[in-house]
C-alpha positions as CSV (number, residue, x, y, z in Angstrom):
1,M,0.0,0.0,-0.1
2,K,1.2,3.5,-0.7
3,Y,0.9,6.4,1.7
4,L,1.0,10.2,1.7
5,I,3.1,12.2,4.2
6,G,2.4,15.6,5.5
7,V,4.6,17.7,7.8
8,D,3.7,20.7,9.7
9,G,7.1,22.2,10.7
10,G,7.0,25.0,13.2
11,G,9.2,26.6,15.8
12,T,7.6,25.0,18.9
13,K,6.7,21.6,17.2
14,T,6.9,19.5,14.3
15,A,3.8,17.4,13.4
16,A,3.7,14.6,10.7
17,A,0.6,12.9,9.4
18,L,0.4,9.6,7.6
19,A,-2.6,9.3,5.1
20,D,-3.8,6.9,2.5
21,I,-3.6,8.0,-1.3
22,D,-7.2,9.7,-0.7
23,G,-5.8,11.9,2.0
24,S,-7.4,10.3,4.8
25,I,-5.3,10.6,8.0
26,I,-4.1,7.1,9.4
27,R,-2.0,8.5,12.3
28,T,0.0,11.3,13.6
29,A,3.5,11.8,15.3
30,Y,5.3,14.7,16.8
31,A,8.8,16.0,17.3
32,P,10.4,19.2,18.6
33,G,10.3,22.4,16.5
34,C,12.3,22.5,13.3
35,N,12.8,26.3,12.5
36,P,16.3,26.2,10.9
37,N,16.7,29.9,11.9
38,D,16.4,28.8,15.4
39,I,18.3,25.5,15.8
40,G,20.3,25.3,12.5
41,F,19.5,23.3,9.5
42,E,20.9,19.8,10.2
43,Q,18.9,19.7,13.5
44,A,15.8,21.0,12.0
45,M,15.9,18.2,9.1
46,Q,16.6,15.7,11.9
47,N,13.6,16.7,13.8
48,I,11.4,16.3,10.6
49,F,13.1,12.9,10.0
50,S,12.2,12.0,13.7
51,A,8.5,12.8,13.4
52,V,8.3,10.9,10.0
53,Q,10.2,7.8,11.3
54,A,7.6,7.5,14.3
55,L,4.8,7.3,11.7
56,N,6.3,3.6,11.1
57,A,5.8,3.7,7.5
58,D,8.3,2.0,5.1
59,I,10.3,4.6,2.9
60,K,9.5,2.7,-0.3
61,D,5.7,3.0,0.6
62,I,5.7,6.8,0.7
63,A,4.3,7.8,-2.6
64,A,4.6,11.7,-1.9
65,I,5.7,13.8,1.0
66,F,5.3,17.7,1.7
67,C,7.0,19.5,4.5
68,G,5.9,23.0,5.1
69,V,8.4,24.4,7.4
70,A,8.6,27.7,9.3
71,G,11.8,29.9,8.4
72,I,12.7,27.8,5.4
73,T,12.5,30.8,3.1
74,A,15.5,32.5,4.7
75,S,19.1,31.8,3.3
76,D,19.4,28.7,1.0
77,Y,17.3,26.5,3.5
78,S,14.5,25.8,0.7
79,A,16.9,24.6,-1.9
80,R,18.8,22.5,0.8
81,A,15.5,21.1,2.2
82,N,14.4,19.9,-1.4
83,K,17.6,18.2,-1.8
84,W,17.5,16.6,1.4
85,L,14.0,15.0,0.9
86,K,15.2,13.7,-2.5
87,E,18.1,11.9,-0.7
88,R,16.2,10.6,2.2
89,F,13.0,9.6,0.1
90,P,14.2,8.6,-3.3
91,F,11.2,6.7,-4.1
92,S,8.9,9.7,-3.4
93,R,7.6,12.8,-5.0
94,S,8.5,15.4,-2.6
95,E,8.5,19.2,-1.8
96,A,9.4,21.5,1.0
97,L,8.2,25.2,1.1
98,H,7.1,27.6,3.8
99,D,4.6,26.6,6.6
100,G,2.1,28.8,5.2
101,I,1.1,26.6,2.6
102,N,0.0,24.1,5.1
103,V,-2.4,26.6,6.7
104,I,-4.1,27.6,3.3
105,Y,-4.4,23.9,2.2
106,S,-5.9,23.0,5.4
107,A,-8.7,25.7,5.0
108,F,-9.0,25.3,1.2
109,P,-7.7,21.8,0.2
110,E,-9.3,21.9,-3.1
111,G,-11.0,25.3,-3.8
112,D,-9.8,28.9,-3.8
113,G,-9.7,31.2,-0.8
114,A,-7.4,33.3,1.2
115,I,-6.0,32.6,4.8
116,V,-4.8,35.3,7.2
117,I,-2.0,34.0,9.6
118,C,-2.6,36.2,12.6
119,G,-0.7,35.0,15.7
120,T,2.7,36.3,17.0
121,G,3.5,37.4,13.3
122,S,1.0,38.1,10.5
123,S,0.8,37.5,6.6
124,C,-1.8,36.7,4.1
125,F,-1.9,34.0,1.3
126,M,-4.1,33.5,-1.5
127,K,-4.8,30.1,-3.2
128,M,-6.2,30.4,-6.9
129,G,-5.9,27.1,-8.5
130,K,-2.4,25.9,-7.6
131,E,-1.0,29.4,-7.6
132,I,-0.3,30.9,-4.3
133,I,-0.1,34.7,-3.7
134,R,1.3,36.5,-0.6
135,I,0.2,39.7,0.6
136,G,1.9,41.5,3.2
137,G,3.8,40.5,6.3
138,Y,7.2,41.3,5.1
139,G,9.0,41.4,8.5
140,K,9.7,44.6,10.2
141,F,9.3,46.5,7.1
142,D,5.3,45.6,6.6
143,L,4.0,44.0,9.6
144,A,1.1,45.0,12.2
145,G,-2.1,43.2,13.5
146,N,-0.4,40.4,15.2
147,G,0.3,39.4,18.8
148,Y,3.8,41.0,18.9
149,E,2.8,44.3,17.6
150,I,-0.4,44.5,19.7
151,G,1.4,43.4,22.9
152,K,4.1,45.9,22.0
153,A,1.6,48.6,21.8
154,A,0.1,47.6,25.2
155,I,3.4,48.0,26.9
156,G,4.2,51.4,25.1
157,H,0.8,52.7,26.5
158,S,1.5,51.5,29.9
159,L,4.9,53.4,29.7
160,K,3.2,56.6,28.7
161,C,0.9,56.2,31.4
162,V,4.0,56.3,33.5
163,D,4.9,59.9,32.7
164,G,1.4,61.1,32.2
165,R,1.1,61.3,28.5
166,E,-1.7,58.9,28.5
167,E,-4.3,58.0,31.3
168,S,-4.1,55.1,33.4
169,G,-7.0,52.6,33.2
170,V,-7.9,48.9,32.9
171,L,-5.3,48.1,30.2
172,D,-2.4,49.8,32.1
173,A,-3.5,47.9,35.2
174,L,-3.4,44.7,33.4
175,V,-0.1,45.3,31.8
176,T,1.4,46.4,35.1
177,E,0.4,43.3,36.8
178,K,1.6,40.9,34.1
179,A,4.9,42.9,33.9
180,G,5.4,42.3,37.7
181,G,5.5,45.9,38.5
182,N,5.9,49.4,36.9
183,P,6.8,48.7,33.4
184,L,9.5,51.4,33.6
185,D,11.1,49.5,36.4
186,V,11.3,46.4,34.4
187,L,12.0,48.0,31.0
188,T,15.4,46.3,30.7
189,D,13.8,43.0,31.1
190,L,11.1,43.6,28.5
191,I,13.4,45.0,25.9
192,A,15.5,41.7,26.2
193,A,12.4,39.7,25.9
194,D,11.7,37.4,22.8
195,K,8.7,38.1,20.7
196,K,6.7,35.3,22.1
197,H,6.9,37.0,25.7
198,I,5.9,40.6,24.2
199,A,2.9,38.7,22.1
200,S,1.6,37.2,25.5
201,F,0.6,40.8,26.5
202,A,-1.8,40.9,23.5
203,P,-4.7,39.0,25.2
204,L,-4.7,41.8,27.8
205,V,-5.8,44.3,25.0
206,F,-8.8,42.3,24.1
207,E,-9.7,42.0,27.9
208,A,-9.3,45.7,28.2
209,Y,-11.3,46.3,25.0
210,E,-14.3,44.4,26.4
211,K,-14.2,46.4,29.5
212,G,-14.4,49.5,27.5
213,D,-11.0,50.7,27.8
214,I,-10.3,53.6,24.9
215,Y,-6.8,52.9,24.7
216,A,-7.3,49.1,24.1
217,A,-10.0,50.1,21.4
218,W,-7.6,52.6,19.7
219,I,-4.8,50.1,19.5
220,L,-7.0,47.1,18.1
221,E,-8.4,49.6,15.5
222,N,-5.0,50.8,14.5
223,Q,-3.5,47.4,14.4
224,L,-6.3,45.4,12.8
225,E,-6.8,47.9,10.1
226,Y,-3.7,46.5,8.4
227,I,-5.2,43.0,8.4
228,G,-8.4,44.5,6.7
229,G,-6.2,46.0,4.2
230,L,-4.6,42.6,3.5
231,I,-7.9,41.0,3.1
232,S,-9.2,43.9,1.0
233,R,-6.2,43.4,-1.6
234,A,-7.0,39.5,-1.8
235,A,-10.6,40.2,-3.0
236,E,-9.5,42.8,-5.4
237,I,-7.1,40.3,-6.9
238,Y,-9.7,37.6,-6.9
239,G,-12.3,40.0,-8.4
240,G,-15.3,39.2,-6.1
241,S,-16.4,37.3,-3.3
242,I,-13.7,35.3,-1.7
243,P,-13.8,33.2,1.6
244,V,-11.2,34.0,4.0
245,C,-10.1,32.0,7.1
246,M,-8.3,33.3,10.1
247,A,-5.5,31.4,11.7
248,G,-3.6,31.9,14.8
249,G,-4.4,33.5,18.3
250,I,-5.7,36.9,17.2
251,G,-7.7,35.3,14.4
252,K,-9.5,33.3,17.3
253,Q,-10.7,36.4,19.0
254,E,-14.4,37.4,18.5
255,A,-13.3,41.2,18.9
256,A,-10.7,40.8,16.1
257,I,-13.1,39.4,13.7
258,K,-15.6,42.2,14.5
259,I,-13.1,45.0,14.0
260,I,-11.6,43.6,10.9
261,K,-15.0,43.3,9.2
262,K,-15.5,47.1,9.2
263,Y,-12.3,47.3,6.9
264,I,-13.2,44.6,4.4
265,P,-15.8,44.5,1.5
266,P,-19.2,43.4,3.0
267,F,-19.4,40.5,0.4
268,V,-16.2,38.9,1.8
269,T,-16.8,35.8,4.2
270,L,-14.6,35.7,7.1
271,S,-14.3,33.1,9.6
272,P,-11.7,31.3,12.1
273,I,-9.8,28.2,10.8
274,T,-11.0,24.9,12.1
275,T,-8.5,22.4,10.7
276,E,-5.0,21.6,11.9
277,P,-2.3,22.9,9.4
278,V,-0.8,19.3,9.2
279,Y,-3.9,18.4,7.4
280,G,-3.1,20.9,4.7
281,A,0.4,19.4,4.3
282,V,-1.2,16.1,3.5
283,A,-3.5,17.9,1.0
284,K,-0.4,19.3,-0.5
285,A,1.4,16.0,-0.7
286,K,-1.7,14.7,-2.6
287,E,-1.6,17.3,-5.0
288,I,2.0,16.7,-5.5
289,L,1.4,13.0,-6.3
290,T,-1.6,13.8,-8.9
291,A,0.4,16.6,-10.5
292,E,1.5,15.8,-14.2
């Protein structure tokens, strides 16, 4: 019997799924994260291989394998990863691309649509047939509406409250409590913190927003207008009504969906994603197998 394998390689964990030729999942396995920018290329590939090995499938029985890996577009990682796949799985059709492919194929395995990844970072991908179009999310030069930027804005607000440029309220109190004290007193620690820690302040903005904090409302309106712009451009390219799914922690917030809808055409459907990215990796592996 022949099988498909899909791999969703993130910074935190690597998920691999074994499926039959029709794409029905048989079992899944996991390994540590595999972003080569974090742990190096060799270790990243080893983690992928560990997850695949845990599926207990004979390499000769794997018809196609797709790996969507975070950070793979940096440096020459993509070319190296594709070479690595061909060497490790010589009997299979294989391909390695960025992990955004997993997300959009999980939402739209066969049809067209757009996916907004809105977690620690943010970006938008459109699927039109077999063509993938990226819109926005180009690092520090074009990035907003994500957990890191929203969390950073929350801390910035609290710092402004310290010197009186803005008035203390619900959001400032929540930030101060989470920071473990006056944010100015722990500023050195906050500056040294990684993006995930800064992004962990983002839920406080939504909590304060629900309680009527005007600064929380301003932050969310300002940040999420950017996401609305990505979606509006996707609709423009598509030329009409296009289904859009939101992925990531921010995209699961009802308030975020409500605000974003103010900045997109009324004919665009917007909803949270309901399937895991590894399912999209399997769908992409199926496409690779059936491609001429």
